[in-house]
N, C-alpha and C positions, 0 to 999 in steps of 0.2 A: 360871720364866724368861719365859714368854709374858706373864704378868701384869706383870712389870717393864717389858717392851718396850712393852706397851700404855700404861702410865702415862707412859713417856717420850714416846711419840708424841702422847698427849693434851696433854701440857704443851707440846710443840713447836707443835702446832696452835694452842693458846691464845696463844702468843707471836706466831706468824706471822699469825694472823687478827686480832690486836689486842685480844683479851680481856685480855691482860696488856700494858700499854702500855710503850714505851721509857722507861727511868728508873724505872719502878714497882718498889718492893720486892716480894719474893716470899716472904712469911712461910709457913712450913710449915703452920701451923694453918689459915690462910685458904685456901691452895690445896687442902689436904686436904678442907676443907669443901665447896669448889666442886666437887671431883671425887667427893665422897661416899666418901672413903677414909680409912684411918688415916694418921697422920703418917709412919709408917715408910717406905712406898714412895716418898712424896714426898721425904723426907729423902735417900733413896738416889739419886733421880733428879736432884736439883738440881746436885750436883757434876758429873754427866755432861753436863748441859746447859751448864755453865760451861766444860767442856773443849771442847765443840762451838762455843763462842763466842756462844751465845745469851744467857747470863747473865754478870754480872760480880760480883766480891765487893762486899759492902755491909755495913759494920759489922763486928763481931767475927767472927761466923760466918754471916752472912746473904748473900743474893744479891739482885740487881736485874736487870731486863731490860736488855740492852745496847741502847743507842741507836745505830743505824747512821746515818752521815751519807749525804747524797745521793752524795757522791764515792765512798764505800765501796760503795754499792749499784751505782753505775755500773761500778766496777772489777769487781765480781762478775759483772755482766752481760757485760762485755767478755771476761772469762776464760771464761765459759760459751760465748760465741760462738766463741772460738778452739778450745775442746775439741770442741764439737759440730760445728763446721766440719770439723775433722780426722776425726771419726767418719764424717761424710757422705762425705768424700773416700775414706776406706778402703773404705767399703761400696760406693761406685760402682766402685772399681777391682777389688774382689773379685767383684762381681756380686751382685745381690739375688735371693733365692729367690722363687718364686711366692707362697708363703704370706705373706711380708713385703710383697710388692707388693700383694696383696689387702687386707692390713690397712691399708696406707697409703692405698689408694684408698677404703676404707671411711671412714677418718678425714677424707679430703678431702670426701667426700659429706656427712658430718656438718657440717663447716664450711660447705659450700655451702648447706645447709638453713637455717643460722642467718641468712645474709645474703640468702636468696631473698626474704624478706618486706620487705627494704629499710628496716628500722628495727630498733631494739633494744628488748627488753623485759627485765624483771627476771631471768627465768630464763636469759638469754643469758650473764650473767656467769659462772655456774657451768658452763654447757654449753660455752662457748668455752674456759674455763680447763682443763676436763677433757680436751677434745679436743686442745688444744694440748700439754698435758703428755704425753698418750698418743702424739702424733705425734713429739715429741722423744725420748721413751723408746724408741719402736719403732726409730728409726734407731740410737740408741746401743746398744741390745741386739743388733740385727742386725749391727753392726760388730764385735762380740765383742772389745771392748777393756776388760778388767776394771779396769785402772789408771785409764783415762779415766772409766769409770763411777763409780769410787770418788771421784774428784776432783769430779765433777759432783754427787754426792750431798751432799758438803760444801758446795758452792756453793749448792745448792738450799735450804740452811738460812738463807741471807741473805735478809731480807725483800725481796720484789719481784724477786729475782734468779731465782726459779724460773719455769719457763714456764707454770705454772698460775695464777700470781698476776696475773691480769688484772683490775684494779680500775677500775670505772667511777666517774665523778664527775659531779656536776651541773654542773660548769663545763667547757665545751668538749665537750659530748656529740656534736655533729655531727663535730667533729674526731676524737673517739675512735672513732666509727663508721668514719670514713675510715681511721684508723690500723689498726684491726683488719681491715677489709676488704682493705687493701693487704697486711697481714701474711699473710692467708690466700691471697692470690694468689701470694705468695712460696712458700707451702707447695706449690702446684701446680708452680711452677718447680723447686723443689728435688727433688721426686719425679721430674719429667721428666729432670733432669740425672743423678740416681742411676740410674734405669732405663736411660738411654742410656750409662752408663759414663763420664760426663764428670766425673771426680773434681775437677779444679781448679775447674770451674764450680760444682759442687755445694757445694764448700767456700766459695767466695766468696759465693754466694747465701745460705748459712746464716749467715755472719758478718754480712752486711747485714741479714738477717732478725732476728737477735737484737738488733742495734743499734736496730732499730725500737722495741724495748721502752724504750730510753732516751728516744726521742722521745715515747712515750706518757707517760713520767714527767714530761717537761717540760710537757705539756699540763695536768698536775695542779697545777703551780705549787708543788711541794714546796720548802721551804727546806733549808738544809744540816743542820738538826738534827731535822727531822721525817721519821721513817721513814714509808713508806706505811702502816704498821700502827700509826701513832700514835693512831688512833681506829678503831673498827669502821666498816666501809664502810656507808653508807646505801643502802638498797634503792632501785631505780629505780621501784618500783611498776609502773605500766603506762605509764611515760613513753615516748613514741614519738619516735624520732629519724629524721627524714627523711634519706635519703641525699643528700649534696650533689651537684651536677652535675659537679664536678671534684674529684678527690682533692687535698687540701692537703699530703699527705705527699710529700716529694721521692722520686723513684724512679730507676730505672735509665735 
């Protein structure tokens, strides 16, 4: 069972990271060779991924990677904002335990370290994405809302709707720095509202925070047929992005 789950997760990652592009057919033999596996576990995994919405039928018995439109991705991000905002509201009202507070403050410190050098480097893409995902997951877990958690797990399978999918691009790097820095400042505001027990404020901040992800999508200039995973992301190497004097992201 663990082996089957591992195969499923590896295939999900290949789709979400762009190793299998939108519209690309997914032949069992080809995927099995890529993973170094027999065809059987791949054959079993493909229908599961189709039920999850990551694959679509192609041909008699084959599958292809589903191409999400920009509108669908934005819808997924909007829905995530509503659900995570609700989780933040509930957590603030119930009260947050000291262990969760410490975990959130540790994540804030990790984000602060990324922006302390006032420019971006290649490693920041993964570091910020992992920190951001952990921040969102920590709040949802602490809210103890199993139905909301399950719905979010489904939404996180939509390319770019997941909080860890922070994709840098060579176009608009300065704006991307501003967007991420602004987003992390919102992390601080959200934690402050939760700890203070301000449920409505925490919810509103969280919704605005998630909507910032749609803004970062617009900086990338995606058209309506290109998923952010239409191609593997190009590394930034050691490209330095000076912080602008004034954030261009509209704020509160």
